[in-house]
N, C-alpha and C positions, 0 to 999 in steps of 0.2 A: 620574141621568145621561141627558142627551139623546143620541139617536142621530143622528150626522151622516153625510152621504153624500159631500160634496165640500169640499175645502180650496181657498180662493181666495187668490192673490197679488193683492191689490186695487190698490194704488197706492204710490208713494213720491214724496217731494218733497225739494227742497234749497234752502236759503237761502244764497246766495253771500255775504251780508254777515255772518251769524252763524256760518256753516259748520255749521249744524244740519240733519241729514237725518231724515226721518220715514218709517217703513215700515209699511204697513197690510196686514192679513190678515183672513180671516174663515172660519168654517165655515158653509156653506149661506146666506151673506148674512144671517146671523142673529146669530152670536156673533162680535164684532169685537175686533181687537187692533191697537194702535198702539205701535210701539217707536221710541224716539228715540236717535240717536247724534250726539254733538257732537264735531266734529273740530277745534274751536277750542283752540289751545294757545298761551297768551300768551307763552311764552318762545321761540317759533319764528316765523319770518317766512313767510307764505304767498306763493307765487309771484305775480308781477304779471300774468302772461298766462294766467289761468284760461280754459279752454275748456269751455263748458257741455255741448257734445256729448260730449266726453271724459268729463266727470263723469257724464253721463247713462248712458253705457256702463258705467262702473265701478259706479254705484249699482244698475243693473238686475241685475247678477250678484250683488252683495251682497244685494239684496232676496231672491233665491232662497235664498242661503246662510242668512240669518237666519231664514227661514221654518221651519226644522226645529225650533226651540225651541217653536213653537206647534203645528205639525203633529203632534208626538208626544203632544199631549194626547188626541187621538182619531184615530189614523191611518186615513185613508179610502182608498178605491181610486183616486179621481180627485183630481188636483191641477191646478187650472186657472190658468195664468199669463196675467193680463190686462194686464200692463205691458210686454209686448214679445213678440217672436217667437223661438222656438228651433227650429232644424232638427233632423232625426233624430239627427245625430251629437251635438249638444249635449244633447238629451234623454237619450241613452244615458249621457253623462257624469254628469248629475245623478241619474239613476236608480241608477247604480252607486254613487255616493258616498252618497246617502241610504241605500241598502241597507247599505253598510258602516259608515257613521257610526251607524246605528241597530241594528247587529248585536247589541250587548249588550242594548239595549232590547228587541229582539224575543225573545231567549232568556229574559229575565227576565219578560216578560209573555206568553210562549208564543204568539207571533204568527207566522204564515207570511207572509213578505214577498212570496211569489209572487202573493198576492191583493191586494197594495197597490201604491202608487207608480206609478200610471198618469198620468204627466205629460201634460197637454193644453195645447197652445200655439196658440190661434186667432190670427187676424189682426185685432187691434183697429184702430180708426181712430186715426191718429197725431194727437198734439197738438203745437202749435208749442213749441219750446224757448225759454226766456227766463228772466227773473228769477223765482225760486221754481219751479224746473223740476218739472213733472209728467211723469214718464218713461213715455211710451207710444210704441212704435215697431212698425211692421208689417213691418220688414225684419230679417233676422238682423244682429246687431251684428258688426262686423268689426274686426280689429286695426288700430290706428293708431299713428303715431309719437309718442312722448312724450319731448320733450327733457328729460333728467334729469341730475342730478349735476353741474351746471355750477359753476364757481368763483364764489363770492359776492364782492361788492364789498368790498375791504379785507382779504380773507382769502387766505392761501396754502394751497391744499389739499394736505395731506401724506398723502393716501391716498384710497381710494374712500370716497364718502359713503354710509354705511349706517345702516339702522335695525336695532337688535339687540333682539329680543323679550326683555323682562326680567321674570323671575318672582321672583328672589331665591333660586332653587334653585341647587344646585351646578353644574348644566349651563350655565345662562346665565352664571354667574360664570366658569366655565372658558372659555367663548367670549370673554368680555370680556378675560380674561388673554391668550388667543391673539391677539386683535385688537390689543391694546396692544403685544404683543411684535413685531408686524409694523408698528407705527406706523399702524394704520388709524384713519381718522376716523369714529367711530360715535356714534350717539345711542341711549340705552336707550329702548325703546318699550313702553308699558303700555296695555293695553286694560281698560276698565271702571272700575277705581279703583286708587289706590295704597294698599294696606293696610300694616300695620305692618312686615311682613317686607320688602316692596319698599322702603318708606321707609328702613328701617335699612340695607339693603344698598346702596341708592343713595347714602346718606351716605358709606359706605365707598368706593364707586366714585368719588365726587366729581364726578358728572355730573348735570345736570338731565334728567329724563325727559320725553319727549313723551307726554302722556296723552290718550287718546281715551275719552270717557265714554259709558257705555251706560245707558239707562233702559228696562227691560223693561215691557211692558204690565201694568197692574194686573190686568187680566182674566186673565192667565196665573196669577197667584197665587190668584185667586178660584176658578178651575177646578181648580187643584191641591188646594185645600181641599175641593172638592166631589168628590174622589176620582176625577178623571179620570186617565188614564195619566201616568206620570212615571218617569223614570230618567235616568241619566247619558248625555249626548251629548258627544263631544269638542269642546272649545272651540277647539282649535288651528285647525281648518279655517275657523271663523268669522273668527278673527283674520287668517287668510291673506287673505281677501277684504277685510276692513277695512283691513289694512295697504296694500293696493294703492291705496286712495283716499288715505291719508296720504302715501304715497310720491309720488303725483302732486301733491297740494296743497302739499307742503313741499319738493319738488324733491330727492328721494332716489332713487338708482338701484338700490341693493342692499337687500334685506330678508333679514336673517340670522336663522336659527333655530338652536336647540341640540339638535336631535333626533339620537339616536344609533342605531347599527346594531342594538342590542338591541331596538328598537321594532318590528322586522319580524316577530318571533315571535308567533304567535297564542296566545290563552289556551286555546281549545278549538275543536272543530268541531261545529257543530250543524246538523242537516239537511244541506244542501249548502253551508253558509256557514262560512267561517273567521271565528271571532269573535276580534277583536283589540281590546282596550281602548285600545291606542295606535295604532290604524289611521291617524289623521290625523298621527301623528308618523313614520310609516314611509316607506320609500323609494317604495313604490307610489303613495301619495298625492302625495308631493312631485313625482314624475315626471309623473303625469297632470295635476296642477294646473299645473305649468309648461307642459306642452304645450297645455292649454286656454287659459291666459293668452296664450301666444304666438299661437295661432290666432285668438282672439276678443277680446283686449283690446290687448296690445302685447308686442312682444319686447324692449322697452327696459328693462323692470323685471326684475331678476335675483333670484329667490326661491330660497334654498338653505339647507341646514343645514351649518354649519361642522364639526359633529361626526359627520357621516354615516358616516365610515369608522371610527369608534371604538365599542368596546363600553363598557358601563357601568363595567366594572372599570378600563379605561384612563382613563376620565374621573375616576373616584374617586381614582386614583393621582395624576393631575395636580392635582386639588383638594387632596388631602392635602399635597402637596409645595409648592404655590405659592399657596394661598388662605388661609393661616392668619389673615390679618386679617379674614376673613369668618366665622370659626368661631362667634363669639357672636351673629351677626346673621342668618345664613341659615337656611332651613328647607325641607323638602320634605313636611312633614306637611299633608295636604289639608284638615284641619280648620281651618287658618288661612285657607283660601280659600273656605269655604262661606258662602253669603249669610246663613244663619241662625245662624252660629257667633259667639258673643259674643267680644269682644276678650279675649285671654288675656295673661298676663304671661310665659308660657313659649312657646318656639318649637315645642315638641314635645309631643304628647299621650302618647307612649311606650306606646301600646297598639294602634296600627293597623299595617297591613301596611307602609305607607311608612316609618314610624319604624323598624320592625324591619329593613326592607330597607337603609335608609341606614346604620344602625348596623353591620350586618354587612358591607356593601360597603366601609366605611371601616376596618374592624377589621384587615385585613392590613397597613394602612399607618400606623395611628396607635396609640400606646400606650393602655392602659386609662385612665390618668389623664387624658389629653387627651379621649378619647371621653366620659368621665363629666363633664368640664367642659362639653362641648357639650350632652349629653342629661340631665345631672343624675342619671343612674343607669345601671347596667350592664344593658342590655337582653338580653344573652346569659345573664344570671343571673336572668331574670324568668320564673317558673313559668307565669304566665298566657299567655306568648307561645309556648309549646311547639307548639301546633297551627299557629299562624301561621308559624313557621319551617319546619314540615313542608310547608306549602303553598308557601312560597317556594322550597323545595328540591325540590318535586314529589315528596315522600315520601308524600304522601296527597292526596286530593281532586284539585284542579286548580290551575293557576297563578291567583293572585288577580287579580280585575279591577281592577288598579292599574298605574301606570306603574313597572314593575319590570323587572329584568334577565331574561336567558335562563336556562333550566334549567342549562346547563353552567356559566355564570358563577356561579350561586348555589352550586353544589357546589365550584367552584374557590375561591371566596372563603371558604367554610366550612372547606374542607380546609386552606388556607393559614393561616387563623386558628388552627385546631386545632394545626397544626404549630408555629406561633409559641409557643403555650402550652406544648406539649411541650418545646420547646427551652429555655424558661425553667425548667421543672421539672428537666431534665437538668443545667442550669447551677447547680443547688442553690439557686435562688431559692425562697422560701417562697410557694407559689402554689397555689391550688385551681382545678381546671378548672370554668368556669362551668356552671351547670345545663343549659342548652340543648346545649352541646357534649358534656357528659357523657352526656346521654340519647340524643343522635343520633350519637355518635361512630362506632359500627360501621356505621351506614347511610351516613354521609358518606364514610367510607373505602372501603367496598364499592362504592358507586355511582360515586365519582370515579375509582377505580383500575381499574374493569372496562373 
């Protein structure tokens, strides 16, 4: 493993004919990376009045956001931005969010962020803008007016024009249901690729998705194989900056997320830092991101979560009551979304924290028969998941590094499910208490009722 001292944000470019953007980085001007993002989406019309200066501003900030995927290979003290100028306030924003986005990475690799993340923004010589933009600017980027969400020729707009982040999970499905109930005009939005789960749920939704394709640098995988540092970083914040570009290119005013109130709770506290696996889904990120965009990009784009005021249990109840047509196609199992995970015929691995979590959170609202139709087995009767359920209820270890609920919600869901089973037994139904609930019954009752 080489020892590096500096990470460079080298350059970025944009082809306004193909709508392809390239973003380049390096360690010590020696180890180089080039990522490609294609904003071309054949089913949607690009606005006629593209402004390359606006695009340059959007891509400059996206360039910094994407850099985290490469910086984490070998976090250095210095990060030099050669594609534009950031003032002190902007640098504080990026330092804060790199720190929080990498929080889980730091704890897993036992790194002290106090010695890292020294953003340096010199004043490079500006290059003229034009076809095939090479973005370099020696002045701070400032917010500009972006005319968005106008009525298209031949169409009657029956609601705000929105991009809805689409994952094929219960949360984005619930958001789509709420938007449909309000007669909102929305387009499902997918970053990177449309996998089997997204494809199947989109068929149920009955809408075409806007797809933005991503191609990571091959050198990233090469260094991963050479045992450079690696761990999860939240993808949501990268998509936040990507979606700004799409919103401008395709004339959308609103960017709608499905992030819930439960995402605000941290997993643990390490050194001085709250470690939250869902940081980029939380209110703090949403608030600060919106403020940053308003000051430095535009106040015309509205980025918000439709489910911000709801906890996971509330979302699960809506899903159970209103989303039955999605039961056979949705999934929240992360193994479906891993780059190296082979295509499977089942939506659920039935052995990870996410599968266990979704099963339990739906269990107060759905009968066993329906849950088993979804998962193909009763996960509350699975001996191998005992420790996992203890973690989910914070009865041992710590909250798993997954997108799961709060401590109080986990106990409430388990308590209500246990109560449902008890009611069946009282009503003389022949039923046995599932293994997990039988083993944890006293702990569930004691912790929930205290």
